[in-house]
N, CA, C and O of each residue as an XYZ file, in Angstrom:
924
protein
N     116.289     26.196    198.639
C     115.620     25.977    199.912
C     115.973     24.611    200.487
O     116.283     24.500    201.673
N     115.929     23.569    199.657
C     116.210     22.217    200.133
C     117.650     22.093    200.583
O     117.925     21.458    201.601
N     118.575     22.687    199.845
C     119.995     22.592    200.208
C     120.275     23.299    201.526
O     121.044     22.801    202.347
N     119.653     24.462    201.735
C     119.860     25.179    203.000
C     119.247     24.411    204.167
O     119.821     24.370    205.255
N     118.076     23.797    203.941
C     117.472     22.983    204.999
C     118.336     21.765    205.299
O     118.403     21.316    206.444
N     118.998     21.230    204.276
C     119.874     20.075    204.494
C     121.080     20.448    205.332
O     121.688     19.583    205.962
N     121.442     21.746    205.349
C     122.552     22.191    206.169
C     122.148     22.383    207.634
O     122.986     22.738    208.463
N     120.865     22.150    207.959
C     120.413     22.237    209.341
C     119.691     23.507    209.690
O     119.323     23.697    210.849
N     119.467     24.404    208.716
C     118.762     25.656    209.004
C     117.268     25.401    209.136
O     116.727     24.485    208.516
N     116.609     26.213    209.944
C     115.173     26.126    210.108
C     114.463     26.798    208.926
O     115.041     27.618    208.212
N     113.220     26.430    208.749
C     112.449     26.993    207.629
C     112.352     28.513    207.735
O     112.391     29.207    206.719
N     112.227     29.032    208.944
C     112.132     30.473    209.134
C     113.412     31.159    208.697
O     113.368     32.202    208.045
N     114.558     30.581    209.052
C     115.847     31.190    208.672
C     116.047     31.133    207.156
O     116.543     32.083    206.550
N     115.658     30.019    206.558
C     115.786     29.897    205.091
C     114.889     30.923    204.394
O     115.295     31.537    203.407
N     113.670     31.106    204.908
C     112.748     32.069    204.302
C     113.302     33.480    204.378
O     113.196     34.240    203.416
N     113.901     33.845    205.528
C     114.479     35.185    205.665
C     115.662     35.381    204.729
O     115.829     36.451    204.144
N     116.484     34.345    204.589
C     117.669     34.466    203.734
C     117.280     34.594    202.255
O     117.915     35.345    201.515
N     116.246     33.869    201.821
C     115.873     33.862    200.401
C     114.762     34.853    200.070
O     114.426     35.043    198.901
N     114.186     35.493    201.108
C     113.150     36.488    200.845
C     111.820     35.891    200.438
O     111.102     36.503    199.648
N     111.464     34.732    200.938
C     110.181     34.093    200.636
C     109.437     33.852    201.934
O     109.962     34.090    203.022
N     108.213     33.379    201.805
C     107.403     33.104    202.997
C     107.815     31.765    203.598
O     108.267     30.862    202.895
N     107.652     31.662    204.895
C     108.024     30.428    205.590
C     107.196     29.231    205.105
O     107.704     28.112    205.034
N     105.924     29.469    204.771
C     105.080     28.380    204.266
C     105.598     27.836    202.933
O     105.462     26.647    202.645
N     106.196     28.722    202.119
C     106.753     28.272    200.836
C     107.899     27.300    201.069
O     108.003     26.278    200.390
N     108.753     27.619    202.025
C     109.862     26.721    202.345
C     109.328     25.386    202.849
O     109.831     24.328    202.473
N     108.315     25.440    203.696
C     107.740     24.209    204.218
C     107.122     23.341    203.136
O     107.200     22.114    203.196
N     106.508     23.977    202.151
C     105.891     23.207    201.065
C     106.944     22.433    200.267
O     106.753     21.255    199.966
N     108.043     23.090    199.929
C     109.061     22.414    199.127
C     109.827     21.367    199.949
O     110.312     20.380    199.396
N     109.932     21.577    201.237
C     110.549     20.553    202.091
C     109.697     19.279    202.102
O     110.217     18.168    202.000
N     108.381     19.463    202.228
C     107.483     18.302    202.234
C     107.504     17.575    200.890
O     107.512     16.345    200.852
N     107.513     18.315    199.809
C     107.522     17.673    198.492
C     108.819     16.912    198.249
O     108.827     15.858    197.614
N     109.925     17.469    198.771
C     111.199     16.759    198.612
C     111.215     15.481    199.462
O     111.723     14.450    199.023
N     110.668     15.551    200.658
C     110.631     14.364    201.523
C     109.722     13.273    200.947
O     109.995     12.085    201.118
N     108.649     13.670    200.270
C     107.712     12.703    199.724
C     108.207     12.079    198.409
O     108.147     10.861    198.236
N     108.689     12.913    197.495
C     108.997     12.438    196.135
C     110.460     12.601    195.738
O     110.821     12.264    194.611
N     111.311     13.104    196.624
C     112.703     13.281    196.256
C     112.880     14.369    195.219
O     112.154     15.363    195.231
N     113.859     14.189    194.300
C     114.144     15.191    193.265
C     112.923     15.427    192.380
O     112.680     16.556    191.955
N     112.139     14.358    192.092
C     110.948     14.497    191.254
C     109.952     15.473    191.864
O     109.193     16.119    191.141
N     109.949     15.585    193.182
C     109.013     16.485    193.814
C     109.337     17.942    193.615
O     108.504     18.801    193.904
N     110.548     18.252    193.120
C     110.942     19.650    192.921
C     110.539     20.170    191.540
O     110.668     21.365    191.273
N     110.056     19.297    190.665
C     109.611     19.738    189.345
C     108.183     20.261    189.424
O     107.439     19.947    190.354
N     107.819     21.060    188.435
C     106.486     21.653    188.425
C     105.445     20.578    188.157
O     105.617     19.766    187.247
N     104.389     20.560    188.920
C     103.351     19.565    188.749
C     102.458     19.897    187.559
O     102.411     21.035    187.092
N     101.764     18.892    187.087
C     100.853     19.078    185.949
C      99.712     19.999    186.353
O      99.132     19.869    187.431
N      99.408     20.927    185.466
C      98.326     21.866    185.702
C      97.245     21.630    184.653
O      97.485     21.796    183.457
N      96.086     21.253    185.094
C      94.994     20.955    184.164
C      94.524     22.202    183.431
O      94.087     22.120    182.283
N      94.610     23.340    184.076
C      94.163     24.563    183.456
C      92.648     24.645    183.361
O      91.916     23.882    183.991
N      92.213     25.589    182.558
C      90.782     25.798    182.399
C      90.173     24.647    181.595
O      90.754     24.225    180.595
N      89.029     24.140    182.009
C      88.387     23.040    181.271
C      88.064     23.461    179.839
O      87.741     24.621    179.583
N      88.152     22.512    178.910
C      87.864     22.791    177.511
C      86.394     23.136    177.329
O      85.512     22.506    177.913
N      86.150     24.145    176.510
C      84.772     24.524    176.180
C      84.410     24.137    174.753
O      83.239     24.191    174.377
N      85.414     23.740    173.944
C      85.186     23.324    172.559
C      85.622     21.874    172.434
O      86.774     21.546    172.719
N      84.728     21.018    172.017
C      85.019     19.591    171.922
C      85.718     19.260    170.603
O      85.746     20.076    169.682
N      86.281     18.053    170.526
C      86.917     17.600    169.296
C      85.914     17.518    168.149
O      86.253     17.781    166.996
N      84.683     17.153    168.475
C      83.658     17.066    167.437
C      83.362     18.437    166.835
O      83.148     18.545    165.628
N      83.349     19.483    167.659
C      83.114     20.827    167.150
C      84.284     21.291    166.270
O      84.081     21.921    165.233
N      85.500     20.971    166.700
C      86.675     21.326    165.888
C      86.613     20.621    164.538
O      86.859     21.239    163.503
N      86.285     19.329    164.546
C      86.192     18.574    163.301
C      85.102     19.139    162.399
O      85.260     19.173    161.179
N      84.003     19.580    162.990
C      82.916     20.144    162.201
C      83.340     21.446    161.535
O      83.016     21.679    160.370
N      84.064     22.299    162.262
C      84.539     23.554    161.679
C      85.499     23.284    160.515
O      85.401     23.920    159.465
N      86.413     22.351    160.704
C      87.368     22.023    159.642
C      86.642     21.459    158.424
O      86.943     21.837    157.292
N      85.687     20.554    158.651
C      84.960     19.931    157.547
C      84.134     20.959    156.778
O      84.099     20.924    155.547
N      83.474     21.865    157.479
C      82.663     22.886    156.818
C      83.529     23.881    156.064
O      83.148     24.358    154.995
N      84.700     24.196    156.623
C      85.609     25.117    155.944
C      86.097     24.540    154.622
O      86.219     25.260    153.631
N      86.373     23.251    154.610
C      86.934     22.611    153.417
C      85.881     22.250    152.376
O      86.166     22.285    151.179
N      84.690     21.911    152.803
C      83.730     21.297    151.879
C      82.459     22.098    151.646
O      81.627     21.682    150.840
N      82.277     23.219    152.311
C      81.061     24.005    152.115
C      81.415     25.466    151.902
O      82.551     25.884    152.126
N      80.430     26.232    151.466
C      80.569     27.679    151.297
C      79.340     28.355    151.887
O      78.265     27.755    151.903
N      79.468     29.584    152.373
C      78.294     30.299    152.894
C      77.345     30.687    151.763
O      77.717     30.645    150.590
N      76.131     31.061    152.119
C      75.132     31.379    151.108
C      75.434     32.664    150.359
O      75.106     32.796    149.179
N      76.059     33.613    151.045
C      76.247     34.936    150.453
C      77.700     35.229    150.083
O      78.053     36.390    149.873
N      78.545     34.211    149.999
C      79.953     34.444    149.681
C      80.541     33.180    149.066
O      79.940     32.107    149.107
N      81.733     33.337    148.496
C      82.408     32.197    147.875
C      83.278     31.440    148.857
O      83.579     30.268    148.632
N      83.697     32.091    149.958
C      84.525     31.440    150.962
C      84.086     31.899    152.354
O      83.511     32.974    152.523
N      84.369     31.067    153.324
C      84.071     31.424    154.701
C      85.043     32.478    155.203
O      86.226     32.458    154.864
N      84.540     33.392    156.006
C      85.392     34.296    156.768
C      85.353     33.859    158.227
O      84.527     33.029    158.608
N      86.238     34.413    159.037
C      86.273     34.030    160.447
C      84.951     34.345    161.128
O      84.422     33.528    161.882
N      84.427     35.512    160.864
C      83.208     35.924    161.561
C      81.969     35.215    161.003
O      81.045     34.915    161.759
N      81.936     34.945    159.707
C      80.784     34.210    159.177
C      80.770     32.771    159.685
O      79.703     32.231    159.974
N      81.944     32.143    159.798
C      82.007     30.798    160.349
C      81.650     30.807    161.834
O      80.989     29.892    162.326
N      82.088     31.838    162.537
C      81.758     31.940    163.962
C      80.253     32.082    164.152
O      79.676     31.443    165.032
N      79.618     32.911    163.337
C      78.174     33.093    163.467
C      77.419     31.820    163.104
O      76.385     31.521    163.701
N      77.920     31.078    162.142
C      77.246     29.865    161.699
C      77.440     28.701    162.674
O      76.534     27.893    162.876
N      78.617     28.626    163.270
C      78.924     27.493    164.155
C      78.585     27.754    165.614
O      78.535     26.818    166.412
N      78.352     29.013    165.975
C      78.059     29.341    167.358
C      79.289     29.478    168.232
O      79.166     29.595    169.451
N      80.478     29.467    167.637
C      81.723     29.642    168.378
C      82.201     31.078    168.244
O      81.708     31.824    167.398
N      83.151     31.466    169.066
C      83.695     32.814    168.977
C      84.650     32.908    167.795
O      85.188     31.901    167.335
N      84.854     34.129    167.309
C      85.751     34.308    166.171
C      87.203     34.010    166.550
O      87.990     33.607    165.694
N      87.566     34.202    167.818
C      88.927     33.857    168.228
C      89.129     32.341    168.217
O      90.217     31.860    167.898
N      88.078     31.590    168.566
C      88.169     30.126    168.508
C      88.319     29.649    167.075
O      89.117     28.754    166.796
N      87.553     30.242    166.159
C      87.679     29.888    164.738
C      89.070     30.214    164.234
O      89.645     29.441    163.468
N      89.620     31.342    164.651
C      90.972     31.718    164.222
C      92.005     30.698    164.710
O      92.905     30.315    163.962
N      91.872     30.262    165.959
C      92.814     29.283    166.492
C      92.695     27.947    165.759
O      93.705     27.301    165.477
N      91.470     27.532    165.451
C      91.281     26.268    164.731
C      91.888     26.346    163.340
O      92.588     25.427    162.916
N      91.626     27.434    162.630
C      92.177     27.579    161.273
C      93.696     27.653    161.309
O      94.368     27.093    160.442
N      94.239     28.337    162.303
C      95.698     28.424    162.415
C      96.305     27.062    162.712
O      97.344     26.707    162.155
N      95.658     26.294    163.590
C      96.182     24.977    163.950
C      96.186     24.024    162.757
O      97.088     23.195    162.635
N      95.194     24.132    161.880
C      95.088     23.229    160.743
C      95.594     23.857    159.438
O      95.472     23.256    158.371
N      96.160     25.062    159.524
C      96.719     25.694    158.334
C      95.691     26.060    157.290
O      95.984     25.987    156.096
N      94.494     26.452    157.695
C      93.423     26.810    156.765
C      93.424     28.310    156.527
O      93.463     29.097    157.473
N      93.380     28.710    155.240
C      93.385     30.121    154.869
C      92.363     30.357    153.754
O      92.749     30.516    152.596
N      91.070     30.383    154.082
C      90.049     30.551    153.041
C      90.142     31.868    152.297
O      89.648     31.970    151.175
N      90.767     32.889    152.894
C      90.841     34.196    152.254
C      91.904     34.249    151.167
O      91.971     35.231    150.428
N      92.737     33.219    151.050
C      93.813     33.224    150.060
C      93.498     32.257    148.931
O      92.843     31.234    149.133
N      93.974     32.596    147.743
C      93.785     31.735    146.575
C      95.040     31.808    145.719
O      95.632     32.877    145.565
N      95.438     30.688    145.170
C      96.598     30.635    144.290
C      96.221     30.021    142.958
O      95.143     29.445    142.814
N      97.095     30.140    142.000
C      96.855     29.585    140.677
C      97.966     28.611    140.325
O      99.078     28.702    140.843
N      97.653     27.691    139.447
C      98.656     26.747    138.975
C      98.255     26.259    137.591
O      97.090     26.337    137.199
N      99.224     25.765    136.874
C      98.967     25.237    135.543
C      99.957     24.124    135.259
O     101.167     24.294    135.404
N      99.425     22.991    134.854
C     100.253     21.844    134.515
C     100.205     21.629    133.012
O      99.123     21.510    132.437
N     101.345     21.580    132.382
C     101.402     21.390    130.932
C     101.107     19.936    130.582
O     101.617     19.011    131.214
N     100.274     19.756    129.562
C      99.963     18.416    129.063
C     100.745     18.082    127.794
O     100.505     17.054    127.159
N     101.686     18.965    127.430
C     102.500     18.746    126.236
C     103.482     17.601    126.483
O     104.253     17.637    127.442
N     103.451     16.589    125.621
C     104.350     15.445    125.785
C     105.802     15.830    125.538
O     106.714     15.148    126.007
N     106.023     16.909    124.812
C     107.386     17.361    124.511
C     107.772     18.561    125.375
O     108.673     19.319    125.015
N     107.102     18.738    126.505
C     107.342     19.917    127.338
C     108.795     19.979    127.813
O     109.419     21.037    127.735
N     109.338     18.873    128.298
C     110.709     18.855    128.816
C     111.707     19.171    127.705
O     112.654     19.928    127.918
N     111.501     18.594    126.522
C     112.408     18.856    125.398
C     112.378     20.323    124.994
O     113.416     20.906    124.681
N     111.197     20.918    124.999
C     111.086     22.321    124.613
C     111.752     23.226    125.650
O     112.395     24.214    125.296
N     111.595     22.887    126.924
C     112.254     23.677    127.969
C     113.768     23.621    127.820
O     114.448     24.639    127.950
N     114.288     22.445    127.552
C     115.734     22.301    127.365
C     116.214     23.118    126.173
O     117.281     23.729    126.235
N     115.438     23.137    125.085
C     115.836     23.920    123.908
C     115.861     25.412    124.221
O     116.787     26.120    123.824
N     114.838     25.890    124.935
C     114.753     27.327    125.220
C     115.829     27.751    126.202
O     116.505     28.758    125.993
N     115.992     26.980    127.282
C     117.021     27.311    128.275
C     118.410     27.237    127.638
O     119.274     28.068    127.916
N     118.613     26.243    126.790
C     119.905     26.141    126.102
C     120.177     27.334    125.214
O     121.323     27.763    125.078
N     119.123     27.879    124.602
C     119.304     29.071    123.759
C     119.700     30.271    124.597
O     120.537     31.074    124.185
N     119.095     30.398    125.784
C     119.461     31.510    126.665
C     120.886     31.355    127.197
O     121.642     32.325    127.256
N     121.247     30.130    127.581
C     122.558     29.902    128.179
C     123.684     30.007    127.163
O     124.780     30.460    127.492
N     123.420     29.594    125.940
C     124.463     29.606    124.906
C     123.852     30.036    123.584
O     123.591     29.195    122.724
N     123.617     31.333    123.406
C     123.007     31.803    122.155
C     123.981     31.665    120.992
O     125.192     31.618    121.207
N     123.474     31.600    119.765
C     124.355     31.543    118.590
C     125.251     32.765    118.511
O     124.915     33.827    119.035
N     126.367     32.613    117.868
C     127.345     33.696    117.744
C     126.742     34.881    116.995
O     126.149     34.721    115.927
N     126.902     36.081    117.575
C     126.441     37.328    116.965
C     124.925     37.319    116.742
O     124.433     37.900    115.775
N     124.198     36.662    117.631
C     122.747     36.581    117.486
C     122.063     37.440    118.542
O     122.595     37.636    119.634
N     120.907     37.937    118.217
C     120.075     38.687    119.145
C     118.942     37.770    119.615
O     118.127     37.327    118.805
N     118.888     37.489    120.902
C     117.867     36.603    121.469
C     116.774     37.457    122.087
O     117.038     38.267    122.975
N     115.559     37.276    121.621
C     114.419     38.018    122.131
C     113.511     37.081    122.924
O     113.190     35.984    122.468
N     113.105     37.517    124.102
C     112.176     36.746    124.922
C     110.776     37.315    124.729
O     110.552     38.503    124.957
N     109.849     36.487    124.317
C     108.492     36.921    124.002
C     107.552     36.388    125.066
O     107.585     35.200    125.388
N     106.711     37.257    125.616
C     105.749     36.843    126.625
C     104.446     37.573    126.380
O     104.416     38.608    125.714
N     103.377     37.032    126.919
C     102.063     37.631    126.753
C     101.601     38.229    128.068
O     101.568     37.556    129.098
N     101.250     39.491    128.016
C     100.744     40.199    129.186
C      99.228     40.250    129.088
O      98.673     40.975    128.263
N      98.567     39.479    129.930
C      97.118     39.389    129.840
C      96.438     40.441    130.709
O      97.092     41.186    131.439
N      95.115     40.483    130.613
C      94.263     41.341    131.427
C      94.541     42.826    131.203
O      94.481     43.621    132.140
N      94.837     43.187    129.992
C      94.977     44.599    129.639
C      93.826     44.954    128.699
O      93.726     44.395    127.606
N      92.967     45.868    129.109
C      91.834     46.255    128.309
C      91.923     47.738    127.971
O      92.524     48.527    128.700
N      91.313     48.090    126.852
C      91.259     49.486    126.435
C      90.057     50.128    127.128
O      88.938     50.079    126.617
N      90.295     50.721    128.278
C      89.232     51.302    129.087
C      89.353     52.823    129.134
O      90.440     53.386    129.004
N      88.217     53.459    129.321
C      88.199     54.909    129.480
C      87.158     55.253    130.534
O      86.123     54.592    130.619
N      87.416     56.271    131.332
C      86.484     56.684    132.370
C      85.253     57.346    131.757
O      85.336     58.008    130.722
N      84.118     57.155    132.411
C      82.885     57.740    131.900
C      82.886     59.263    131.999
O      82.228     59.940    131.209
N      83.631     59.804    132.976
C      83.708     61.249    133.149
C      85.171     61.665    133.189
O      86.027     60.851    133.536
N      85.480     62.916    132.840
C      86.872     63.369    132.863
C      87.474     63.291    134.255
O      86.775     63.443    135.256
N      88.765     63.056    134.307
C      89.474     63.009    135.583
C      89.578     64.417    136.152
O      89.984     65.344    135.451
N      89.218     64.579    137.411
C      89.313     65.885    138.066
C      90.732     66.080    138.581
O      91.226     65.251    139.346
N      91.394     67.154    138.180
C      92.806     67.328    138.554
C      92.989     67.585    140.041
O      92.059     67.964    140.752
N      94.217     67.366    140.482
C      94.565     67.608    141.877
C      94.559     69.106    142.164
O      94.910     69.915    141.306
N      94.156     69.463    143.381
C      94.144     70.844    143.836
C      94.701     70.882    145.246
O      94.780     69.840    145.897
N      95.092     72.058    145.744
C      95.606     72.131    147.119
C      94.615     71.562    148.119
O      93.488     72.042    148.240
N      95.052     70.529    148.836
C      94.191     69.887    149.814
C      93.224     68.884    149.237
O      92.456     68.271    149.979
N      93.241     68.701    147.923
C      92.312     67.773    147.267
C      93.117     66.859    146.352
O      93.900     67.338    145.532
N      92.930     65.550    146.486
C      93.637     64.595    145.634
C      92.972     64.510    144.272
O      91.813     64.891    144.110
N      93.708     64.010    143.304
C      93.129     63.767    141.989
C      91.977     62.780    142.110
O      92.082     61.798    142.845
N      90.895     63.023    141.411
C      89.708     62.185    141.536
C      89.280     61.677    140.170
O      89.375     62.374    139.160
N      88.807     60.446    140.175
C      88.302     59.850    138.948
C      87.131     58.934    139.274
O      87.086     58.328    140.345
N      86.203     58.838    138.363
C      85.043     57.995    138.589
C      85.434     56.523    138.560
O      86.370     56.128    137.864
N      84.704     55.720    139.325
C      85.010     54.300    139.376
C      84.387     53.544    138.206
O      84.714     52.380    137.976
N      83.490     54.197    137.465
C      82.863     53.544    136.325
C      83.666     53.827    135.062
O      84.327     54.861    134.960
N      83.609     52.920    134.112
C      84.412     53.050    132.901
C      83.656     52.505    131.699
O      82.643     51.819    131.831
N      84.182     52.831    130.523
C      83.613     52.380    129.250
C      84.613     51.443    128.596
O      85.801     51.754    128.508
N      84.129     50.295    128.137
C      84.999     49.333    127.452
C      85.138     49.729    125.987
O      84.147     49.903    125.278
N      86.372     49.868    125.555
C      86.658     50.198    124.164
C      87.257     49.016    123.414
O      87.999     49.195    122.448
N      86.933     47.820    123.861
C      87.474     46.641    123.200
C      88.829     46.261    123.766
O      89.205     46.686    124.859
N      89.539     45.474    123.027
C      90.859     45.011    123.440
C      91.894     45.396    122.398
O      91.574     45.739    121.260
N      93.140     45.326    122.827
C      94.234     45.654    121.918
C      95.430     44.801    122.265
O      95.526     44.278    123.375
N      96.337     44.658    121.330
C      97.581     43.920    121.545
C      98.731     44.905    121.570
O      98.881     45.725    120.663
N      99.545     44.821    122.618
C     100.666     45.752    122.782
C     101.974     45.004    122.607
O     102.221     44.003    123.280
N     102.811     45.490    121.704
C     104.162     44.974    121.508
C     105.124     46.041    122.002
O     105.033     47.200    121.597
N     106.064     45.647    122.892
C     106.976     46.640    123.454
C     108.341     46.027    123.707
O     108.458     44.829    123.965
N     109.350     46.841    123.632
C     110.746     46.482    123.858
C     111.387     47.752    124.420
O     110.974     48.802    123.927
N     112.296     47.832    125.335
C     113.345     46.893    125.586
C     113.738     47.150    127.005
O     114.145     48.268    127.322
N     113.640     46.173    127.885
C     113.904     46.406    129.300
C     115.383     46.539    129.606
O     115.745     47.012    130.683
N     116.233     46.141    128.703
C     117.676     46.202    128.971
C     118.172     47.634    129.024
O     118.955     47.991    129.904
N     117.725     48.449    128.094
C     118.201     49.828    128.028
C     117.173     50.826    128.529
O     117.504     51.992    128.746
N     115.933     50.395    128.716
C     114.881     51.310    129.124
C     114.150     51.942    127.965
O     113.138     52.614    128.163
N     114.648     51.737    126.748
C     113.978     52.289    125.567
C     112.730     51.471    125.261
O     112.717     50.252    125.434
N     111.700     52.142    124.814
C     110.443     51.479    124.494
C     110.180     51.605    122.991
O     110.062     52.702    122.447
N     110.097     50.468    122.357
C     109.698     50.414    120.951
C     108.353     49.705    120.947
O     108.305     48.476    120.986
N     107.272     50.450    120.902
C     105.969     49.840    121.073
C     104.972     50.270    120.024
O     105.109     51.318    119.394
N     103.969     49.435    119.854
C     102.882     49.737    118.928
C     101.684     48.875    119.301
O     101.848     47.714    119.679
N     100.491     49.428    119.199
C      99.270     48.691    119.515
C      98.633     48.153    118.242
O      98.535     48.850    117.232
N      98.209     46.917    118.313
C      97.549     46.262    117.193
C      96.184     45.758    117.650
O      95.983     45.478    118.831
N      95.263     45.646    116.723
C      93.942     45.117    117.043
C      93.977     43.613    117.251
O      93.140     43.062    117.965
N      94.942     42.947    116.631
C      95.046     41.496    116.755
C      96.497     41.132    117.058
O      97.389     41.964    116.894
N      96.740     39.906    117.494
C      98.105     39.481    117.772
C      98.383     38.156    117.067
O      98.568     37.112    117.693
N      98.404     38.243    115.751
C      98.717     37.090    114.927
C     100.197     37.112    114.549
O     100.941     38.010    114.943
N     100.603     36.116    113.786
C     101.989     36.075    113.317
C     102.301     37.275    112.438
O     103.435     37.755    112.413
N     101.277     37.767    111.705
C     101.498     38.922    110.816
C     101.891     40.156    111.616
O     102.836     40.859    111.258
N     101.159     40.420    112.711
C     101.484     41.582    113.530
C     102.846     41.417    114.221
O     103.597     42.382    114.362
N     103.149     40.212    114.642
C     104.431     39.996    115.309
C     105.587     40.178    114.338
O     106.610     40.761    114.695
N     105.434     39.687    113.120
C     106.484     39.865    112.117
C     106.673     41.344    111.803
O     107.803     41.804    111.639
N     105.579     42.089    111.718
C     105.686     43.526    111.475
C     106.430     44.213    112.606
O     107.208     45.139    112.375
N     106.186     43.753    113.848
C     106.892     44.333    114.986
C     108.378     44.007    114.946
O     109.203     44.863    115.266
N     108.732     42.791    114.562
C     110.143     42.431    114.434
C     110.843     43.293    113.387
O     111.991     43.696    113.573
N     110.158     43.569    112.307
C     110.742     44.448    111.280
C     110.963     45.848    111.838
O     111.947     46.511    111.512
N     110.035     46.288    112.685
C     110.199     47.607    113.285
C     111.405     47.627    114.223
O     112.164     48.596    114.250
N     111.575     46.546    114.994
C     112.759     46.448    115.852
C     114.032     46.500    115.018
O     114.977     47.214    115.354
N     114.049     45.741    113.931
C     115.237     45.691    113.070
C     115.554     47.059    112.489
O     116.720     47.403    112.292
N     114.509     47.841    112.214
C     114.722     49.162    111.631
C     115.240     50.158    112.658
O     115.985     51.073    112.309
N     114.855     49.993    113.925
C     115.234     50.968    114.944
C     116.463     50.567    115.740
O     117.014     51.390    116.470
N     116.904     49.323    115.618
C     118.097     48.886    116.339
C     119.360     49.406    115.661
O     119.386     49.553    114.439
N     120.421     49.690    116.443
C     121.698     50.094    115.837
C     122.258     48.968    114.964
O     121.949     47.792    115.160
N     123.079     49.355    114.010
C     123.638     48.390    113.070
C     125.006     47.878    113.468
O     125.423     46.819    113.000
N     125.729     48.616    114.338
C     127.079     48.213    114.700
C     127.096     46.964    115.546
O     126.219     46.803    116.394
N     128.067     46.053    115.358
C     128.151     44.825    116.166
C     128.280     45.127    117.646
O     127.683     44.440    118.475
N     129.059     46.153    117.988
C     129.254     46.480    119.397
C     127.952     46.973    120.027
O     127.684     46.722    121.202
N     127.143     47.680    119.225
C     125.896     48.215    119.750
C     124.821     47.149    119.858
O     123.855     47.319    120.602
N     124.972     46.050    119.127
C     123.968     44.999    119.153
C     124.069     44.124    120.387
O     123.087     43.483    120.764
N     125.233     44.079    121.027
C     125.410     43.157    122.148
C     124.421     43.386    123.267
O     123.874     42.407    123.774
N     124.144     44.645    123.701
C     123.177     44.816    124.785
C     121.789     44.304    124.434
O     121.000     43.986    125.324
N     121.487     44.221    123.138
C     120.158     43.777    122.751
C     119.913     42.325    123.104
O     118.768     41.871    123.095
N     120.989     41.573    123.421
C     120.788     40.179    123.822
C     119.957     40.079    125.090
O     119.262     39.087    125.310
N     120.030     41.107    125.922
C     119.293     41.077    127.167
C     117.884     41.677    127.016
O     117.131     41.768    127.985
N     117.545     42.084    125.786
C     116.260     42.732    125.571
C     115.119     41.740    125.700
O     115.280     40.542    125.471
N     113.991     42.259    126.064
C     112.792     41.421    126.186
C     111.676     42.052    125.376
O     111.431     43.254    125.475
N     111.016     41.258    124.594
C     109.865     41.709    123.850
C     108.625     41.282    124.604
O     108.407     40.093    124.837
N     107.816     42.248    124.985
C     106.581     41.963    125.727
C     105.433     41.967    124.743
O     105.123     42.988    124.129
N     104.804     40.805    124.601
C     103.746     40.624    123.630
C     102.463     40.440    124.403
O     102.225     39.369    124.962
N     101.620     41.479    124.448
C     100.469     41.396    125.336
C      99.164     41.638    124.630
O      99.107     42.346    123.625
N      98.116     41.048    125.161
C      96.768     41.283    124.676
C      95.802     41.045    125.818
O      96.111     40.323    126.766
N      94.660     41.640    125.725
C      93.665     41.443    126.773
C      92.605     40.473    126.253
O      91.657     40.154    126.969
């Protein structure tokens, strides 16, 4: 608009050529005459006045971090909204802005072993360079496994009906499960009441008895993993 007006065209002619209203051309001509090139940039727009103050935002953040509701372990968006008097969308925006996620929880564990680094180097070194003609077994503990049984028999699936089972169960104690071998898919497993060195040694003997004896057949066993679990 400004360039065409600089060529001597009238505002009406410029508006017809560009398909805008004549008043629009006049507005930009005035802004260019008043402020030059700076007048052609978009002006600051205040927008809608704020309805949530900085103090309210700080209060929501502080309560999220340092308090808990009476009937739950963590705040939810709607419980915080009801408690603070703000809308749930406002609470969501505040939590997003400050990276708060009360619904999520993570776990961590720091070793206090003074020889932790040395032990890691020994184990990693064994994996990277195992002894000649040796079988390396990785032992791990699978927790949270309980011997449970449903209080009532499972109802089988039928046409139009899914398999059904009661949500209640009976605790039958705990057990220790030893299993091998993820490399080949074969399972060499046995359940024990305890998981002491005695049971583990017995399991190793069982592996030795069921593993092939040929050197060529032993090589895949290097990738085997022994899962040592208890609840």
